[in-house]
C-alpha positions, 0 to 999 in steps of 0.5 A, spaced: 390 594 293 388 590 299 382 584 298 377 588 301 378 594 297 378 590 290 371 587 293 368 594 294 370 596 287 368 590 283 361 591 287 361 598 285 362 597 278 357 591 278 351 595 281 353 601 277 353 597 271 346 594 273 343 601 275 345 604 268 343 598 264 336 598 268 335 606 267 337 606 260 332 600 258 327 604 262 328 610 258 329 607 252 322 603 253 319 610 255 321 613 249 319 607 244 312 606 247 311 614 246 310 615 254 310 622 254 304 622 250 300 619 256 301 626 259 297 629 254 289 630 253 290 627 246 286 621 244 291 619 239 295 617 245 290 611 247 291 608 240 299 607 241 296 600 243 293 597 237 288 593 242 285 600 243 284 602 236 276 599 236 275 603 242 278 609 238 274 608 232 268 607 235 269 614 240 270 618 233 263 615 231 260 617 237 257 624 239 262 625 245 268 626 240 265 633 239 265 634 247 270 630 250 276 626 250 278 619 253 281 623 259 274 627 259 270 620 261 275 615 263 279 620 268 277 624 274 277 632 273 282 633 278 289 634 277 292 629 282 286 624 281 287 624 273 294 623 273 293 617 279 288 614 274 293 614 268 298 611 272 294 606 275 291 604 268 298 605 265 301 600 269 295 595 269 295 596 261 303 595 260 303 589 265 297 586 261 300 587 254 307 585 256 305 579 259 299 577 255 295 576 261 289 580 259 282 578 257 279 579 250 275 583 249 277 588 254 272 590 259 272 596 263 274 594 271 269 597 276 274 602 279 274 605 272 267 604 271 266 608 277 270 614 274 266 614 268 259 614 272 262 620 276 264 624 269 257 622 266 253 625 272 258 631 272 257 633 265 249 631 265 247 632 272 242 637 270 238 631 266 240 626 270 236 629 276 230 632 272 229 625 269 230 621 276 229 626 282 229 620 287 236 617 285 242 619 288 249 618 286 249 612 291 243 609 287 244 602 284 242 605 277 248 607 273 248 611 266 251 606 263 246 601 265 242 604 260 246 608 255 252 603 254 254 605 247 254 612 248 261 614 248 263 608 244 258 606 238 258 598 238 
């Protein structure tokens, strides 16, 4: 076997082994972290991370537990928007919890707050417009500025 051919065989073995190890580790981690549960609408998926337990418990005490899930408030209603948001949150949460780089207590980010606001207005639009007919979706007044504890009793 010539020298170049041996180099290519060794390179193939190293790359193949590395790729296999990376894929195997990824599949194991996805399974261990109950990754498939995040494709569901089940609020139990949110408590796969113990840090979300307080939020889950407070949601169970709220009136919204009867009408909405975590996804109902925290993700857009369209298919692509929902799973794009879930992917962004999943990456953000995985990185934060794996590295320990996150603030406690958890604070909702502005992009997520915008989704929550849009969902409040979608479900409660008639009430919103009846109580404040001059306000528009671009108004600086938000549902959560007055109803901060509605979805999660604190």
